[in-house]
N, C-alpha and C positions, 0 to 999 in steps of 0.2 A: 504494500500500500504506500509506504514511504517513497519507494522508487517511482511509482506511478505519479505521485504528487510532484516529485522532483522533475520528472520528464515533462509533465504538463506545464509546470512552471517555466522550464527552459523554453518550450515552444511559445508560450505566451510572452515571455520576456523578449525573445528575438522578434516576434511579430510586432510588439510595441516599439522596439528599437527601430525596426524597419518601416514603421508606419508612415514616416515622412518620405520614404523611397517609393518607387514606382509600384503601383498595385492595380493597374487597369487590365482586366482580363484579356481584352482583344487588342491591346495596343502597347507593344513593347518595342524598344529600339532594337536594332540588329544585334548589338552587343548583349543586351538583356536576354534576347531570344536565344543566343548561343550559350549564355550562362545557364538559362533554364534547361536547355537540352543537356548540358553537362551535368547539372544537378540531378535531373531525372535519371540519367544513365548511372551516376554514382549511387543513388538511392536504390536503383534496380539491382546493381551488383551487390551492395551491402545487405539488402533485406530480401532479395529474390521476389520482388513484386512487379506487377505490370502497372505502369502509370500512363493514363491517357491525359496528355498535356492539356487538352481542351476542357477537361472536367475540373481543373484546379485553377485557383486564382493565386498569382505569385507576387511576392515582394522581393526585389533584388537590390542589393547594396554592396558597397565596398567599405572595408574597414579603414577609417582614418585615424582613430585612436582606440585604445582599449574600450570596448563596449560602446563605441560611437561609429555609426555607419551613415553613408549618404548615397544618393543615386549615382549610377555609373553612366557616363556619357559615351557615345560612340567614339571609338578610337582610343579610349583609355584601356590600359592593361593593368588593372589593380592586382596586387599580390594576394590579398585576402578578400574573398567574396563571401557573402551570406545570402542564402535563398530560403524563404519560407513559402510553403504552399498550403492552401486551405481549400477544402471542398465544402460546398453548402447545399447542393441539391442532388437528387437521384441517388441517394446513398443505399448501397446494398451490402449484405454481409461479405466481408473480405475486402471491401474497398479501402483504399488509403484515404483517411480523413484529412490528415495534415502531415507535413514533414518539415524539418529544418536541416540545413546543411551549412557548415562553415568550412571553406575549402581554401587551401593554399595553391594558387595557380602556378607558382614557380616550382615547388617541390612535388606538385600533383598529389598532395596528401590531404585526406579528410581530417580536419581539426576536431570537429564534433558533428554528430548527426543524431537525428531522432525521427521516429515515425509513429503515427497513431493510425491503427486500422480498426474498422468496425467489425 
């Protein structure tokens, strides 16, 4: 129970931190779109889940300071990226409800990740 509360707190915290970043379901920059694809692939590898990109809403950001993120502009190559994804409709058993990923693009390492399934 404690672990579940910690995980949910992490997802909520990252979502709040990224709330100022992009979160429009159908309109992402090319850079954000490529980061979303990268995040979906990493989550798929880590948790062996199928993710339909169109069923989730995303927030994408780059780390500028510890626990501080901001939007990514096209052409930028940030070292640390953070992605949160949330699903709000048509939820079925086994669906991914949300996930979060913090990733180092230079070392290609996952710094932290979390997933919530129904």
